Each structure stands twice: as structure tokens, then as C-alpha cells.
TORKOL-4160 file (C-alpha; in steps of 0.2 Angstrom, whole numbers, padded with zeros to 4 digits, m for minus):
445
<pt num="1" X="0428" Y="0909" Z="0659"/>
<pt num="2" X="0437" Y="0913" Z="0676"/>
<pt num="3" X="0442" Y="0897" Z="0685"/>
<pt num="4" X="0446" Y="0891" Z="0702"/>
<pt num="5" X="0457" Y="0876" Z="0696"/>
<pt num="6" X="0468" Y="0874" Z="0681"/>
<pt num="7" X="0471" Y="0856" Z="0675"/>
<pt num="8" X="0484" Y="0853" Z="0662"/>
<pt num="9" X="0482" Y="0837" Z="0653"/>
<pt num="10" X="0465" Y="0828" Z="0647"/>
<pt num="11" X="0470" Y="0810" Z="0648"/>
<pt num="12" X="0463" Y="0798" Z="0661"/>
<pt num="13" X="0469" Y="0807" Z="0677"/>
<pt num="14" X="0466" Y="0825" Z="0671"/>
<pt num="15" X="0448" Y="0820" Z="0664"/>
<pt num="16" X="0444" Y="0811" Z="0681"/>
<pt num="17" X="0451" Y="0826" Z="0691"/>
<pt num="18" X="0441" Y="0838" Z="0681"/>
<pt num="19" X="0425" Y="0828" Z="0684"/>
<pt num="20" X="0427" Y="0827" Z="0702"/>
<pt num="21" X="0430" Y="0845" Z="0704"/>
<pt num="22" X="0417" Y="0852" Z="0691"/>
<pt num="23" X="0402" Y="0841" Z="0697"/>
<pt num="24" X="0405" Y="0849" Z="0715"/>
<pt num="25" X="0402" Y="0867" Z="0707"/>
<pt num="26" X="0421" Y="0872" Z="0706"/>
<pt num="27" X="0426" Y="0881" Z="0690"/>
<pt num="28" X="0439" Y="0872" Z="0680"/>
<pt num="29" X="0449" Y="0875" Z="0665"/>
<pt num="30" X="0455" Y="0859" Z="0657"/>
<pt num="31" X="0470" Y="0862" Z="0645"/>
<pt num="32" X="0473" Y="0848" Z="0632"/>
<pt num="33" X="0487" Y="0851" Z="0619"/>
<pt num="34" X="0480" Y="0838" Z="0607"/>
<pt num="35" X="0467" Y="0846" Z="0595"/>
<pt num="36" X="0476" Y="0863" Z="0596"/>
<pt num="37" X="0489" Y="0858" Z="0583"/>
<pt num="38" X="0500" Y="0847" Z="0594"/>
<pt num="39" X="0501" Y="0829" Z="0598"/>
<pt num="40" X="0512" Y="0815" Z="0606"/>
<pt num="41" X="0522" Y="0801" Z="0598"/>
<pt num="42" X="0509" Y="0788" Z="0604"/>
<pt num="43" X="0492" Y="0796" Z="0602"/>
<pt num="44" X="0482" Y="0795" Z="0586"/>
<pt num="45" X="0467" Y="0806" Z="0589"/>
<pt num="46" X="0462" Y="0821" Z="0599"/>
<pt num="47" X="0449" Y="0814" Z="0610"/>
<pt num="48" X="0450" Y="0816" Z="0629"/>
<pt num="49" X="0456" Y="0800" Z="0639"/>
<pt num="50" X="0462" Y="0792" Z="0623"/>
<pt num="51" X="0469" Y="0774" Z="0626"/>
<pt num="52" X="0485" Y="0772" Z="0618"/>
<pt num="53" X="0491" Y="0755" Z="0623"/>
<pt num="54" X="0479" Y="0741" Z="0627"/>
<pt num="55" X="0460" Y="0743" Z="0628"/>
<pt num="56" X="0459" Y="0733" Z="0644"/>
<pt num="57" X="0457" Y="0739" Z="0662"/>
<pt num="58" X="0462" Y="0722" Z="0668"/>
<pt num="59" X="0453" Y="0711" Z="0680"/>
<pt num="60" X="0436" Y="0717" Z="0686"/>
<pt num="61" X="0435" Y="0704" Z="0700"/>
<pt num="62" X="0433" Y="0715" Z="0716"/>
<pt num="63" X="0434" Y="0700" Z="0728"/>
<pt num="64" X="0451" Y="0692" Z="0723"/>
<pt num="65" X="0461" Y="0705" Z="0713"/>
<pt num="66" X="0468" Y="0722" Z="0718"/>
<pt num="67" X="0464" Y="0731" Z="0702"/>
<pt num="68" X="0446" Y="0724" Z="0702"/>
<pt num="69" X="0445" Y="0731" Z="0720"/>
<pt num="70" X="0451" Y="0748" Z="0714"/>
<pt num="71" X="0437" Y="0748" Z="0700"/>
<pt num="72" X="0425" Y="0745" Z="0714"/>
<pt num="73" X="0431" Y="0759" Z="0725"/>
<pt num="74" X="0431" Y="0771" Z="0711"/>
<pt num="75" X="0413" Y="0767" Z="0707"/>
<pt num="76" X="0409" Y="0771" Z="0725"/>
<pt num="77" X="0416" Y="0788" Z="0722"/>
<pt num="78" X="0406" Y="0791" Z="0705"/>
<pt num="79" X="0421" Y="0789" Z="0694"/>
<pt num="80" X="0420" Y="0797" Z="0677"/>
<pt num="81" X="0432" Y="0784" Z="0670"/>
<pt num="82" X="0423" Y="0769" Z="0677"/>
<pt num="83" X="0406" Y="0776" Z="0672"/>
<pt num="84" X="0412" Y="0778" Z="0654"/>
<pt num="85" X="0420" Y="0761" Z="0654"/>
<pt num="86" X="0403" Y="0753" Z="0658"/>
<pt num="87" X="0395" Y="0762" Z="0643"/>
<pt num="88" X="0410" Y="0756" Z="0631"/>
<pt num="89" X="0412" Y="0739" Z="0638"/>
<pt num="90" X="0416" Y="0724" Z="0626"/>
<pt num="91" X="0418" Y="0706" Z="0631"/>
<pt num="92" X="0434" Y="0701" Z="0639"/>
<pt num="93" X="0430" Y="0687" Z="0651"/>
<pt num="94" X="0433" Y="0692" Z="0669"/>
<pt num="95" X="0442" Y="0707" Z="0663"/>
<pt num="96" X="0435" Y="0725" Z="0659"/>
<pt num="97" X="0439" Y="0730" Z="0642"/>
<pt num="98" X="0432" Y="0744" Z="0631"/>
<pt num="99" X="0429" Y="0751" Z="0614"/>
<pt num="100" X="0442" Y="0764" Z="0613"/>
<pt num="101" X="0432" Y="0776" Z="0602"/>
<pt num="102" X="0416" Y="0774" Z="0612"/>
<pt num="103" X="0425" Y="0776" Z="0628"/>
<pt num="104" X="0434" Y="0792" Z="0624"/>
<pt num="105" X="0418" Y="0800" Z="0616"/>
<pt num="106" X="0408" Y="0796" Z="0632"/>
<pt num="107" X="0422" Y="0804" Z="0643"/>
<pt num="108" X="0421" Y="0820" Z="0632"/>
<pt num="109" X="0402" Y="0820" Z="0631"/>
<pt num="110" X="0400" Y="0819" Z="0650"/>
<pt num="111" X="0414" Y="0833" Z="0653"/>
<pt num="112" X="0407" Y="0844" Z="0640"/>
<pt num="113" X="0390" Y="0844" Z="0648"/>
<pt num="114" X="0397" Y="0852" Z="0664"/>
<pt num="115" X="0393" Y="0871" Z="0663"/>
<pt num="116" X="0407" Y="0876" Z="0675"/>
<pt num="117" X="0421" Y="0866" Z="0665"/>
<pt num="118" X="0430" Y="0874" Z="0650"/>
<pt num="119" X="0440" Y="0862" Z="0639"/>
<pt num="120" X="0453" Y="0872" Z="0630"/>
<pt num="121" X="0464" Y="0865" Z="0616"/>
<pt num="122" X="0481" Y="0873" Z="0620"/>
<pt num="123" X="0498" Y="0868" Z="0625"/>
<pt num="124" X="0505" Y="0874" Z="0642"/>
<pt num="125" X="0524" Y="0876" Z="0641"/>
<pt num="126" X="0527" Y="0881" Z="0659"/>
<pt num="127" X="0521" Y="0877" Z="0677"/>
<pt num="128" X="0509" Y="0892" Z="0682"/>
<pt num="129" X="0518" Y="0903" Z="0695"/>
<pt num="130" X="0502" Y="0904" Z="0705"/>
<pt num="131" X="0484" Y="0897" Z="0707"/>
<pt num="132" X="0478" Y="0879" Z="0711"/>
<pt num="133" X="0485" Y="0868" Z="0697"/>
<pt num="134" X="0484" Y="0849" Z="0693"/>
<pt num="135" X="0497" Y="0843" Z="0681"/>
<pt num="136" X="0491" Y="0827" Z="0673"/>
<pt num="137" X="0501" Y="0827" Z="0657"/>
<pt num="138" X="0505" Y="0809" Z="0659"/>
<pt num="139" X="0521" Y="0800" Z="0653"/>
<pt num="140" X="0522" Y="0809" Z="0637"/>
<pt num="141" X="0523" Y="0827" Z="0644"/>
<pt num="142" X="0528" Y="0840" Z="0630"/>
<pt num="143" X="0547" Y="0845" Z="0631"/>
<pt num="144" X="0545" Y="0863" Z="0636"/>
<pt num="145" X="0533" Y="0859" Z="0651"/>
<pt num="146" X="0544" Y="0844" Z="0655"/>
<pt num="147" X="0559" Y="0856" Z="0656"/>
<pt num="148" X="0549" Y="0868" Z="0667"/>
<pt num="149" X="0545" Y="0853" Z="0679"/>
<pt num="150" X="0563" Y="0849" Z="0679"/>
<pt num="151" X="0568" Y="0866" Z="0684"/>
<pt num="152" X="0554" Y="0867" Z="0698"/>
<pt num="153" X="0559" Y="0850" Z="0705"/>
<pt num="154" X="0578" Y="0853" Z="0704"/>
<pt num="155" X="0580" Y="0835" Z="0698"/>
<pt num="156" X="0579" Y="0825" Z="0682"/>
<pt num="157" X="0563" Y="0815" Z="0679"/>
<pt num="158" X="0565" Y="0797" Z="0678"/>
<pt num="159" X="0560" Y="0788" Z="0662"/>
<pt num="160" X="0556" Y="0770" Z="0655"/>
<pt num="161" X="0550" Y="0763" Z="0639"/>
<pt num="162" X="0532" Y="0758" Z="0636"/>
<pt num="163" X="0526" Y="0747" Z="0621"/>
<pt num="164" X="0510" Y="0746" Z="0611"/>
<pt num="165" X="0502" Y="0730" Z="0605"/>
<pt num="166" X="0496" Y="0727" Z="0587"/>
<pt num="167" X="0478" Y="0727" Z="0582"/>
<pt num="168" X="0471" Y="0715" Z="0569"/>
<pt num="169" X="0455" Y="0716" Z="0558"/>
<pt num="170" X="0444" Y="0701" Z="0564"/>
<pt num="171" X="0438" Y="0696" Z="0546"/>
<pt num="172" X="0457" Y="0692" Z="0542"/>
<pt num="173" X="0459" Y="0679" Z="0556"/>
<pt num="174" X="0457" Y="0661" Z="0550"/>
<pt num="175" X="0444" Y="0654" Z="0562"/>
<pt num="176" X="0446" Y="0637" Z="0555"/>
<pt num="177" X="0463" Y="0637" Z="0564"/>
<pt num="178" X="0459" Y="0649" Z="0578"/>
<pt num="179" X="0445" Y="0647" Z="0590"/>
<pt num="180" X="0436" Y="0657" Z="0603"/>
<pt num="181" X="0437" Y="0653" Z="0622"/>
<pt num="182" X="0442" Y="0661" Z="0638"/>
<pt num="183" X="0455" Y="0652" Z="0649"/>
<pt num="184" X="0447" Y="0638" Z="0659"/>
<pt num="185" X="0430" Y="0644" Z="0651"/>
<pt num="186" X="0429" Y="0659" Z="0663"/>
<pt num="187" X="0418" Y="0673" Z="0656"/>
<pt num="188" X="0413" Y="0665" Z="0640"/>
<pt num="189" X="0421" Y="0664" Z="0623"/>
<pt num="190" X="0429" Y="0681" Z="0624"/>
<pt num="191" X="0446" Y="0678" Z="0617"/>
<pt num="192" X="0452" Y="0672" Z="0600"/>
<pt num="193" X="0466" Y="0659" Z="0602"/>
<pt num="194" X="0479" Y="0655" Z="0589"/>
<pt num="195" X="0488" Y="0638" Z="0593"/>
<pt num="196" X="0506" Y="0634" Z="0590"/>
<pt num="197" X="0515" Y="0617" Z="0591"/>
<pt num="198" X="0533" Y="0616" Z="0598"/>
<pt num="199" X="0541" Y="0618" Z="0581"/>
<pt num="200" X="0530" Y="0633" Z="0577"/>
<pt num="201" X="0534" Y="0641" Z="0594"/>
<pt num="202" X="0553" Y="0638" Z="0593"/>
<pt num="203" X="0553" Y="0646" Z="0575"/>
<pt num="204" X="0542" Y="0661" Z="0581"/>
<pt num="205" X="0554" Y="0664" Z="0596"/>
<pt num="206" X="0569" Y="0663" Z="0584"/>
<pt num="207" X="0561" Y="0676" Z="0573"/>
<pt num="208" X="0558" Y="0688" Z="0587"/>
<pt num="209" X="0576" Y="0687" Z="0592"/>
<pt num="210" X="0582" Y="0689" Z="0575"/>
<pt num="211" X="0570" Y="0702" Z="0569"/>
<pt num="212" X="0575" Y="0720" Z="0565"/>
<pt num="213" X="0571" Y="0732" Z="0580"/>
<pt num="214" X="0568" Y="0750" Z="0582"/>
<pt num="215" X="0584" Y="0759" Z="0585"/>
<pt num="216" X="0586" Y="0770" Z="0601"/>
<pt num="217" X="0590" Y="0788" Z="0600"/>
<pt num="218" X="0606" Y="0793" Z="0610"/>
<pt num="219" X="0595" Y="0800" Z="0624"/>
<pt num="220" X="0585" Y="0784" Z="0626"/>
<pt num="221" X="0599" Y="0772" Z="0627"/>
<pt num="222" X="0599" Y="0770" Z="0646"/>
<pt num="223" X="0581" Y="0770" Z="0648"/>
<pt num="224" X="0574" Y="0754" Z="0657"/>
<pt num="225" X="0558" Y="0745" Z="0652"/>
<pt num="226" X="0543" Y="0744" Z="0664"/>
<pt num="227" X="0541" Y="0726" Z="0669"/>
<pt num="228" X="0522" Y="0726" Z="0667"/>
<pt num="229" X="0523" Y="0731" Z="0649"/>
<pt num="230" X="0538" Y="0722" Z="0642"/>
<pt num="231" X="0541" Y="0721" Z="0623"/>
<pt num="232" X="0538" Y="0703" Z="0618"/>
<pt num="233" X="0555" Y="0701" Z="0610"/>
<pt num="234" X="0563" Y="0707" Z="0626"/>
<pt num="235" X="0554" Y="0693" Z="0635"/>
<pt num="236" X="0560" Y="0681" Z="0622"/>
<pt num="237" X="0578" Y="0685" Z="0626"/>
<pt num="238" X="0575" Y="0679" Z="0644"/>
<pt num="239" X="0574" Y="0661" Z="0640"/>
<pt num="240" X="0566" Y="0648" Z="0628"/>
<pt num="241" X="0550" Y="0646" Z="0639"/>
<pt num="242" X="0548" Y="0663" Z="0646"/>
<pt num="243" X="0534" Y="0667" Z="0633"/>
<pt num="244" X="0525" Y="0650" Z="0637"/>
<pt num="245" X="0524" Y="0656" Z="0655"/>
<pt num="246" X="0519" Y="0673" Z="0650"/>
<pt num="247" X="0508" Y="0680" Z="0636"/>
<pt num="248" X="0509" Y="0664" Z="0626"/>
<pt num="249" X="0504" Y="0652" Z="0640"/>
<pt num="250" X="0492" Y="0638" Z="0634"/>
<pt num="251" X="0485" Y="0632" Z="0650"/>
<pt num="252" X="0466" Y="0631" Z="0652"/>
<pt num="253" X="0464" Y="0632" Z="0633"/>
<pt num="254" X="0457" Y="0616" Z="0624"/>
<pt num="255" X="0459" Y="0618" Z="0605"/>
<pt num="256" X="0442" Y="0610" Z="0598"/>
<pt num="257" X="0451" Y="0609" Z="0581"/>
<pt num="258" X="0462" Y="0595" Z="0589"/>
<pt num="259" X="0448" Y="0585" Z="0596"/>
<pt num="260" X="0449" Y="0566" Z="0596"/>
<pt num="261" X="0438" Y="0552" Z="0602"/>
<pt num="262" X="0450" Y="0551" Z="0617"/>
<pt num="263" X="0449" Y="0570" Z="0620"/>
<pt num="264" X="0433" Y="0576" Z="0613"/>
<pt num="265" X="0436" Y="0594" Z="0620"/>
<pt num="266" X="0453" Y="0595" Z="0611"/>
<pt num="267" X="0470" Y="0597" Z="0619"/>
<pt num="268" X="0481" Y="0611" Z="0625"/>
<pt num="269" X="0493" Y="0618" Z="0612"/>
<pt num="270" X="0511" Y="0620" Z="0615"/>
<pt num="271" X="0509" Y="0639" Z="0615"/>
<pt num="272" X="0494" Y="0651" Z="0611"/>
<pt num="273" X="0493" Y="0669" Z="0605"/>
<pt num="274" X="0477" Y="0677" Z="0612"/>
<pt num="275" X="0468" Y="0691" Z="0604"/>
<pt num="276" X="0455" Y="0702" Z="0614"/>
<pt num="277" X="0441" Y="0712" Z="0607"/>
<pt num="278" X="0445" Y="0730" Z="0605"/>
<pt num="279" X="0429" Y="0738" Z="0599"/>
<pt num="280" X="0410" Y="0736" Z="0602"/>
<pt num="281" X="0408" Y="0730" Z="0584"/>
<pt num="282" X="0420" Y="0716" Z="0586"/>
<pt num="283" X="0429" Y="0721" Z="0570"/>
<pt num="284" X="0446" Y="0724" Z="0579"/>
<pt num="285" X="0456" Y="0713" Z="0590"/>
<pt num="286" X="0472" Y="0717" Z="0599"/>
<pt num="287" X="0486" Y="0704" Z="0602"/>
<pt num="288" X="0487" Y="0702" Z="0621"/>
<pt num="289" X="0504" Y="0705" Z="0628"/>
<pt num="290" X="0512" Y="0708" Z="0611"/>
<pt num="291" X="0519" Y="0725" Z="0614"/>
<pt num="292" X="0534" Y="0726" Z="0603"/>
<pt num="293" X="0548" Y="0737" Z="0596"/>
<pt num="294" X="0550" Y="0727" Z="0580"/>
<pt num="295" X="0550" Y="0737" Z="0564"/>
<pt num="296" X="0533" Y="0738" Z="0555"/>
<pt num="297" X="0538" Y="0727" Z="0540"/>
<pt num="298" X="0546" Y="0714" Z="0552"/>
<pt num="299" X="0530" Y="0714" Z="0563"/>
<pt num="300" X="0519" Y="0710" Z="0548"/>
<pt num="301" X="0531" Y="0696" Z="0541"/>
<pt num="302" X="0533" Y="0688" Z="0558"/>
<pt num="303" X="0515" Y="0689" Z="0565"/>
<pt num="304" X="0509" Y="0681" Z="0549"/>
<pt num="305" X="0518" Y="0666" Z="0553"/>
<pt num="306" X="0506" Y="0663" Z="0568"/>
<pt num="307" X="0493" Y="0650" Z="0564"/>
<pt num="308" X="0477" Y="0658" Z="0560"/>
<pt num="309" X="0485" Y="0675" Z="0556"/>
<pt num="310" X="0493" Y="0670" Z="0540"/>
<pt num="311" X="0482" Y="0683" Z="0531"/>
<pt num="312" X="0480" Y="0695" Z="0545"/>
<pt num="313" X="0478" Y="0714" Z="0541"/>
<pt num="314" X="0483" Y="0726" Z="0554"/>
<pt num="315" X="0473" Y="0741" Z="0560"/>
<pt num="316" X="0488" Y="0746" Z="0570"/>
<pt num="317" X="0505" Y="0739" Z="0572"/>
<pt num="318" X="0515" Y="0739" Z="0588"/>
<pt num="319" X="0526" Y="0753" Z="0594"/>
<pt num="320" X="0537" Y="0760" Z="0607"/>
<pt num="321" X="0538" Y="0777" Z="0616"/>
<pt num="322" X="0548" Y="0784" Z="0631"/>
<pt num="323" X="0538" Y="0788" Z="0646"/>
<pt num="324" X="0543" Y="0800" Z="0660"/>
<pt num="325" X="0538" Y="0801" Z="0678"/>
<pt num="326" X="0543" Y="0810" Z="0694"/>
<pt num="327" X="0552" Y="0803" Z="0709"/>
<pt num="328" X="0536" Y="0806" Z="0718"/>
<pt num="329" X="0541" Y="0799" Z="0736"/>
<pt num="330" X="0554" Y="0813" Z="0736"/>
<pt num="331" X="0546" Y="0827" Z="0727"/>
<pt num="332" X="0528" Y="0826" Z="0732"/>
<pt num="333" X="0519" Y="0828" Z="0749"/>
<pt num="334" X="0505" Y="0816" Z="0755"/>
<pt num="335" X="0492" Y="0826" Z="0745"/>
<pt num="336" X="0502" Y="0825" Z="0729"/>
<pt num="337" X="0508" Y="0843" Z="0730"/>
<pt num="338" X="0525" Y="0848" Z="0724"/>
<pt num="339" X="0535" Y="0852" Z="0740"/>
<pt num="340" X="0544" Y="0866" Z="0731"/>
<pt num="341" X="0528" Y="0874" Z="0724"/>
<pt num="342" X="0513" Y="0868" Z="0734"/>
<pt num="343" X="0500" Y="0876" Z="0723"/>
<pt num="344" X="0504" Y="0863" Z="0710"/>
<pt num="345" X="0498" Y="0845" Z="0712"/>
<pt num="346" X="0503" Y="0831" Z="0700"/>
<pt num="347" X="0491" Y="0816" Z="0696"/>
<pt num="348" X="0491" Y="0801" Z="0685"/>
<pt num="349" X="0506" Y="0792" Z="0677"/>
<pt num="350" X="0518" Y="0806" Z="0679"/>
<pt num="351" X="0518" Y="0802" Z="0697"/>
<pt num="352" X="0524" Y="0784" Z="0694"/>
<pt num="353" X="0508" Y="0774" Z="0695"/>
<pt num="354" X="0506" Y="0762" Z="0680"/>
<pt num="355" X="0490" Y="0758" Z="0671"/>
<pt num="356" X="0474" Y="0766" Z="0665"/>
<pt num="357" X="0464" Y="0763" Z="0681"/>
<pt num="358" X="0478" Y="0768" Z="0693"/>
<pt num="359" X="0481" Y="0784" Z="0683"/>
<pt num="360" X="0463" Y="0788" Z="0684"/>
<pt num="361" X="0462" Y="0784" Z="0703"/>
<pt num="362" X="0476" Y="0796" Z="0707"/>
<pt num="363" X="0467" Y="0809" Z="0696"/>
<pt num="364" X="0451" Y="0806" Z="0706"/>
<pt num="365" X="0460" Y="0808" Z="0723"/>
<pt num="366" X="0469" Y="0824" Z="0716"/>
<pt num="367" X="0452" Y="0831" Z="0712"/>
<pt num="368" X="0445" Y="0827" Z="0729"/>
<pt num="369" X="0460" Y="0834" Z="0738"/>
<pt num="370" X="0459" Y="0850" Z="0727"/>
<pt num="371" X="0440" Y="0852" Z="0730"/>
<pt num="372" X="0443" Y="0851" Z="0749"/>
<pt num="373" X="0456" Y="0864" Z="0748"/>
<pt num="374" X="0445" Y="0876" Z="0738"/>
<pt num="375" X="0431" Y="0873" Z="0751"/>
<pt num="376" X="0443" Y="0877" Z="0765"/>
<pt num="377" X="0441" Y="0859" Z="0772"/>
<pt num="378" X="0454" Y="0847" Z="0778"/>
<pt num="379" X="0458" Y="0831" Z="0768"/>
<pt num="380" X="0460" Y="0814" Z="0776"/>
<pt num="381" X="0467" Y="0801" Z="0764"/>
<pt num="382" X="0458" Y="0784" Z="0761"/>
<pt num="383" X="0464" Y="0771" Z="0773"/>
<pt num="384" X="0480" Y="0762" Z="0768"/>
<pt num="385" X="0470" Y="0746" Z="0769"/>
<pt num="386" X="0460" Y="0751" Z="0754"/>
<pt num="387" X="0466" Y="0751" Z="0736"/>
<pt num="388" X="0465" Y="0769" Z="0734"/>
<pt num="389" X="0475" Y="0772" Z="0750"/>
<pt num="390" X="0488" Y="0759" Z="0747"/>
<pt num="391" X="0491" Y="0766" Z="0729"/>
<pt num="392" X="0492" Y="0784" Z="0736"/>
<pt num="393" X="0503" Y="0779" Z="0750"/>
<pt num="394" X="0516" Y="0770" Z="0739"/>
<pt num="395" X="0517" Y="0786" Z="0727"/>
<pt num="396" X="0519" Y="0799" Z="0741"/>
<pt num="397" X="0532" Y="0791" Z="0753"/>
<pt num="398" X="0530" Y="0773" Z="0756"/>
<pt num="399" X="0540" Y="0767" Z="0741"/>
<pt num="400" X="0559" Y="0766" Z="0741"/>
<pt num="401" X="0565" Y="0783" Z="0733"/>
<pt num="402" X="0581" Y="0776" Z="0727"/>
<pt num="403" X="0574" Y="0762" Z="0717"/>
<pt num="404" X="0557" Y="0770" Z="0713"/>
<pt num="405" X="0548" Y="0763" Z="0697"/>
<pt num="406" X="0531" Y="0763" Z="0690"/>
<pt num="407" X="0519" Y="0752" Z="0700"/>
<pt num="408" X="0502" Y="0744" Z="0696"/>
<pt num="409" X="0491" Y="0742" Z="0711"/>
<pt num="410" X="0494" Y="0725" Z="0720"/>
<pt num="411" X="0491" Y="0717" Z="0737"/>
<pt num="412" X="0509" Y="0719" Z="0740"/>
<pt num="413" X="0506" Y="0738" Z="0743"/>
<pt num="414" X="0493" Y="0734" Z="0757"/>
<pt num="415" X="0496" Y="0732" Z="0775"/>
<pt num="416" X="0497" Y="0713" Z="0778"/>
<pt num="417" X="0482" Y="0703" Z="0784"/>
<pt num="418" X="0482" Y="0692" Z="0799"/>
<pt num="419" X="0496" Y="0679" Z="0796"/>
<pt num="420" X="0484" Y="0665" Z="0801"/>
<pt num="421" X="0473" Y="0668" Z="0786"/>
<pt num="422" X="0475" Y="0653" Z="0774"/>
<pt num="423" X="0484" Y="0658" Z="0758"/>
<pt num="424" X="0469" Y="0653" Z="0747"/>
<pt num="425" X="0458" Y="0665" Z="0757"/>
<pt num="426" X="0471" Y="0679" Z="0759"/>
<pt num="427" X="0465" Y="0689" Z="0743"/>
<pt num="428" X="0447" Y="0689" Z="0749"/>
<pt num="429" X="0453" Y="0695" Z="0767"/>
<pt num="430" X="0462" Y="0710" Z="0759"/>
<pt num="431" X="0446" Y="0715" Z="0749"/>
<pt num="432" X="0434" Y="0712" Z="0763"/>
<pt num="433" X="0444" Y="0723" Z="0775"/>
<pt num="434" X="0446" Y="0736" Z="0761"/>
<pt num="435" X="0428" Y="0737" Z="0758"/>
<pt num="436" X="0424" Y="0739" Z="0776"/>
<pt num="437" X="0437" Y="0752" Z="0779"/>
<pt num="438" X="0432" Y="0762" Z="0763"/>
<pt num="439" X="0414" Y="0763" Z="0770"/>
<pt num="440" X="0420" Y="0770" Z="0786"/>
<pt num="441" X="0430" Y="0783" Z="0777"/>
<pt num="442" X="0416" Y="0788" Z="0766"/>
<pt num="443" X="0404" Y="0790" Z="0781"/>
<pt num="444" X="0417" Y="0801" Z="0790"/>
<pt num="445" X="0421" Y="0812" Z="0775"/>
């Protein structure tokens, strides 16, 4: 099929860009190397938009959370990713989490139904010399294409490590020790909680520090970690209580197994390991915040010391892979185009955004920009007061280029609200302003 736009990469960003273009009648070729004989160090299947790390899209609170606001803005723009997430949703308190397999299948089903979209399982080794192109190959871009991108940018890509959390079979969790609850009882009993007393916590941390870790290759030795996806053993190195103020914080979680006449609801443990539902059947649960570079045998041994997980069976163990991204504030213009080759746009995590939703959001905007270009129309970016606009602005020029690192959407990227707004009301002020300004942008688009 002849096409107007070539999209390279069928992950979150590429799938979203393809959807935004094809549903507007634009002919699209979507190239995805998985399923054509190639894969990456982190993917396990061949489905489009496969989730390789967590199954969570994080908070869905559009009034008090920046990523929840981004969810809402994407829904306003008929996002494929948010639509598929609604179909694949699993309980996760106030967060939005999905069944990975259902989610990927729903994305592929919706894209396959578009008559002017051709999905081709093929590896692309070089940037096309001409023709409108969106590169959305993500942080695991194949070596040959990465070299081609390096040649086109005249600069080495930056890199960081991203870690994957383990997944546990539900029927191997001891619910006589663990219990179901959400922190502060928000959103129902959506998490499984494994309690540790002080001695258990101290021993667990010591096991993390002493455990045998994955060895780095020479070319990986100077690669930094992304702060938002820090391996748990690296956090443990930062101090005895770092984990208790991070993924193992016990606040807001009364253990009913520890109930007494004085405390009928139970008491907070010294530390807690939380597991979140990973599929619709509720048979798989992932260990929240437990990304790790421990070797597999070490993971099994150590994680089975956690109360409630003594007999745990793992559907997947944790892992570690190197991610690459562009110094986008230098290399890309305000419409995500490569300055040295403006027929090429980049979208998704390769631009230096971090997170499933952020990646899809940049793909969505890349698709809309390209659709406008095909139609011969100008493009006006969403206001910087919106989540979409704040994220785009950060990537394409507002970030400090010399220290550019992957970034989740957060209110620190937004223009400040009135200084007189009280601190407790500030988040709501950000979201109310964003919603107002997004509607104005949509009306004028």
C-alpha cells in the first residue's frame, strides 16, 4: 500500500501516532521489528504497545495529579492508549493499571481495523532519506537504526538504566500473613500488603546490599539510573530508612492480622511490600517499586524471605536494560522535527520523556503535528499551562540541555499559578487552569 507517513516503532508512541493519523484518513505504514524475527532485551512478546515494566499508568486523579490530568487531556483527544486502557483496566486504587495482554491485544485490534493503516513486521536499519517519518522506536532502538540516528544528529545519544519489577502468582501468596488494602483505604482493597517488623526489614535490606547483582558490560559502566525507576538495591544503598520512605512505606496500612482489643483495626507494620494486580483474572501480581538488577537466583531466595511470600512462585523475575534517548532540547524543533532532517519527527521515550502515558502523549502530539503537515495546515501547540503543552515544551527546548534527563510529567513543568493560592489548593489550581486552557485550544484548533 502506498503511504503518506511512515512510522517506525509500534510501542505506545508509535501506536498512538498511527491512530491519530489513520483515523483522519491519512495512509500510514507502521513498521514494528518484533514479530519479524527480531526482538529487544526487555520485550517478551510481539504485540503492539507491549508493557515491559510496570502495568500501571499511575494516578488517574485529574484534579490533583499531573499524570491524571494528562490522562484526561488525552481522553479529550480520543487517545487510542487511554481507550484501550479503559477496556483492560484492573483494580489499583486511585491509579490506572491494566491487564498487559488485554491492553496490547486491544491496541492491535483497533489499529488493525483501520483500512488505511498497514502494519508491517520489519526492522528498519536507517532513517529514511525522504518522506514524512515518525521515529518512535523507544528506549530500546535497534543498534543499526541507533547508529543511523547518531550519524544524523551528529551527537551520541544519552543513555540510562531502566529496571523491571518481578511478577508473582497470586495463589502462592500466603493471605494468612498478607492482606488486601489500599493506603488510607483509598479506592478499595486493591493491593496485597506483606508486613515486615524491624528485624525482618533490617535483614531484608542487608540481603539486598549483599546480593549478587547483574554485571555491567564495558559500554554500560557509566550509564546513570533514571531516578523514577531506581532499582531497589540502589535505593537500599542510600540509607537504612530510604526504602521505608519509598516503596516499602507502611503509613496508612493497618494490618488486620495484628488487631488487638486496643487497636481493633490493627497497627502499621515497620515496613510493607505491596503487590498490585497485573491481569484481569487477578492471577498475577507485581511487586510495586521492586525493580531490580539482582541475579535471578538471588531474587527468588531473597524475595521469599518477605512475610507472605515464603512460597512465592514468580511469573517473571526482575531485570535491567539500558535505555537511550536524544538530547531533544538541542536536536529537535518545537514540532519534534529533527533540525538536521525536518522530514523526520521523533516521538515517545526516545525524546527523553519517561513513562507509558507520557510516551503515548508525545506520540499523540507527533501524530497531530504530522496530520496538520499532510493537510497543509499550520500547527499550534497546546498551551504550556496544559499537561500536554508543559511536557512538549520541556522536551523541545525548555529543559536545560546540558543536564537533560528523562522526565515524567509533573506540576514543576507548568508555569506557576498565582503565588497567593494556598499550598493545599495549588494542585487543583493547576488542573482547573489546564482544563480551561485546553478547551480554548480545542475550540480554536
